[in-house]
C-alpha positions in Angstrom: -0.1 0.1 -0.2 1.6 3.4 -1.2 0.7 6.4 1.1 0.9 9.8 -0.3 2.4 12.7 1.6 5.7 13.9 3.0 7.6 12.4 5.7 8.6 14.2 8.8 12.0 14.0 7.8 11.0 16.1 4.0 9.4 18.6 6.1 12.0 19.5 8.7 14.4 19.6 5.5 12.3 22.1 3.8 11.5 24.1 7.1 15.3 24.2 7.8 16.0 25.6 4.4 13.4 27.8 4.2 14.7 29.4 7.7 18.0 29.6 6.7 17.2 31.7 3.2 15.0 33.7 5.2 17.6 34.3 7.9 20.3 35.4 4.8 17.2 37.7 3.5 17.0 39.6 6.4 20.7 39.9 7.1 21.1 41.2 3.4 18.5 44.1 4.2 19.6 44.9 7.5 23.4 45.3 6.2 22.0 47.4 3.0 20.0 49.8 5.5 23.2 50.4 7.5 25.2 51.1 4.4 22.6 53.5 3.2 22.7 55.0 6.8 26.3 55.4 6.5 26.2 57.0 3.0 23.6 59.7 4.0 25.8 60.5 6.9 29.0 60.8 4.8 26.9 63.0 2.4 25.8 65.4 5.0 28.8 65.9 6.3 30.4 66.5 3.1 27.6 69.1 2.5 28.8 70.8 6.0 32.0 71.1 5.2 31.5 72.6 1.9 28.6 74.8 3.3 30.8 76.3 5.9 33.9 77.1 3.3 31.5 78.7 1.3 30.0 81.1 4.6 33.9 82.0 4.8 34.8 82.6 1.3 31.8 85.0 1.1 32.7 86.7 4.3 36.0 86.3 5.4 35.6 88.3 8.6 33.9 84.9 9.6 37.3 83.2 9.9 38.1 82.6 13.4 41.4 84.0 15.1 42.7 80.5 16.0 39.9 77.8 16.1 36.0 77.4 16.7 33.9 74.5 17.3 30.1 74.2 16.8 27.7 71.1 16.8 25.1 70.5 14.3 23.1 67.3 15.3 25.6 64.5 15.3 28.1 66.3 13.5 30.9 68.8 15.4 32.2 71.2 13.2 35.4 72.6 14.0 37.3 75.6 12.0 40.6 76.1 12.7 43.0 79.4 11.0 46.6 79.1 10.9 48.8 82.2 9.9 51.2 80.8 7.7 52.7 83.7 6.1 52.2 87.6 6.5 48.5 88.2 4.9 48.1 84.3 4.3 45.8 82.3 6.3 45.6 78.4 6.4 41.7 77.6 6.9 41.0 73.9 7.8 37.4 72.6 8.8 36.5 69.1 9.9 33.4 67.5 10.5 33.6 64.5 13.1 30.6 62.4 13.9 30.4 59.1 15.1 28.3 56.5 13.3 25.7 54.1 14.1 28.3 51.3 14.5 30.4 53.2 17.0 33.2 54.4 14.6 34.4 57.9 14.8 34.5 59.6 11.3 35.4 62.3 9.7 35.7 64.8 6.6 38.1 67.9 6.0 38.5 70.5 3.7 41.6 73.0 4.0 42.3 76.3 1.8 44.3 79.2 1.9 43.0 82.8 2.1 44.9 86.1 1.2 44.0 89.3 3.6 41.0 89.9 0.6 39.9 86.6 0.5 40.9 83.8 -1.8 42.7 85.7 -4.0 44.1 89.3 -3.4 43.2 92.2 -4.9 45.2 94.1 -7.2 44.0 97.7 -5.9 
């Protein structure tokens, strides 16, 4: 007499395969979402460092005498100015933040300003 259906071993193997596949998919989506968050934070940091530099280019009076630190959300922005020659100042802007994994990350931008801005005027 032949019976139709599945044995308990076949059912257990099928459940195991489905379970492993599901866990793999969930882990893949989780890692993908974490990667998207990292990229988003890095993009915001890049924007902040460029925005601060453009503010200084537009108004050199905003360049601090030595160092200035500002916090915006999860980001810490440090602006440092160093006189490297008469009428020439090196300006460094660094944005630091801690990622969702606890890693310290940063982006920075450095440029030089003359006494009249980016380029010296020929007055």
